[in-house]
Structures are given as structure tokens and as C-alpha cells.
N, C-alpha and C positions, 0 to 999 in steps of 0.2 A: 462531395467536396476532396479533389485532386490536390495534393500540394506537392509541389516542385522545389519546393527552397531546400536549400542545403543547413541555413544555421537558421536560431532561431530565436527573439528577445523571449524574458521572461514569462510576456503576456501572455507572445508568438505562443510558445510551448505548455502555459494554461489551457492555451483554448483547443492545441493539438489533441494532448490529454483530458480535454473535459476533466480537466481538477482545477483548485483554486491557484491564483497567484502563493497561498504562502502552502498548497502543499509540494510545488513545484521549489522553493527556498524547503524544504522541510526535507523533501527528497536527494538536496545539495547536501546540503547540510551533515546527512546520513552514510553520504555516498553514496549512495544507488543512482545518483544521475550526476556525469561530471558535466563541471559548464567550464568554459575557458570565458578570462578576464579581458575583455579587451579596453582598449582606450587611458586617457587620463582621467577617468571620472571611475575605468575598471568597469564596465559596462559588461553585464553576462551575456552568454552566447551559448547556445546548445545544436548538437549537430542533431540534424536529424538520426539518421543512424543508434548516436542512444538513448535516443526519447523511443524510438523502437521498441529497445530492448527493456526500458521501465517496465514492470507487472503490471496488465490492467486491470482494473476493483474488478471484470469479469471473474479473473483467476484467482485473486484474495476474498471475493467471494465466494466461488469453489471451497478456497480451501477452509472457509469460514463454515460451508452445509457441512466440512469433510467434523469439523473437531463436533457438531450440535447433534451428529450422527454417535456419539461415541456413550454407551449405554454401562451401566455393572456389569451386564455379563457378559460385553464382548474384555473389560479391563480390573481384572479382580482387585488391581489398587484402585481403581476409583470404586467398588461397588465396598473396601472398610472405607472409603471417608466420605459411601454418599451412607454408610446403609450404619450409623453408628447412633448407642441414646444420648447423644447432645443436640444433636439437631435436628430429633427428632416432630422440630414447632414446622421445623421449614417442609416435613414430608407431605404436611396439609394443608399447604399453599398451592 
């Protein structure tokens, strides 16, 4: 799908990024996605250029994978947290 639009509504931005409208509102509130208010009713509009800068889910998944690769051998602080007497019940799970 080739998109040549420069400005997007909330619904169009959500479709373009393949996320929900709720996520668009959240990204806007967090300041990760600039929104422009137009008209008397202050509808939000988003520039394609700004939408393209939002980290994609694939990038976030790669970050999550990197976090999952943490081991007690690679990080001594984690080793101390993970290997203690108080949580031996979790070691059996």
C-alpha cells in the first residue's frame, strides 16, 4: 500500500502505524508523536514525517528480546538478586 498523504487523522495514523487509536493518543500524550490541532473542534492531525519517526513494534520487540537474554552470568547484580535464599521457591518453577 503506497501512501502519498502528508497529513493523517487519528484513525488514519493508527492504520498507517498498525496500532489502535488508543495507542496514538498515548504516544501523543507521552510526547513521542507530535500532534497538530486544527479547526474549532481542535481535531488532531499528524504529519507523515512524524509518523515515520515513531519506533515500530519490531524495534520494541528486539529490545524485549535483548532484555530476555539477560542472565545471571552476564550481570553480577542480577546474579545476586536472582540467587538468594528468599526466592528459592521460584527456582523450582
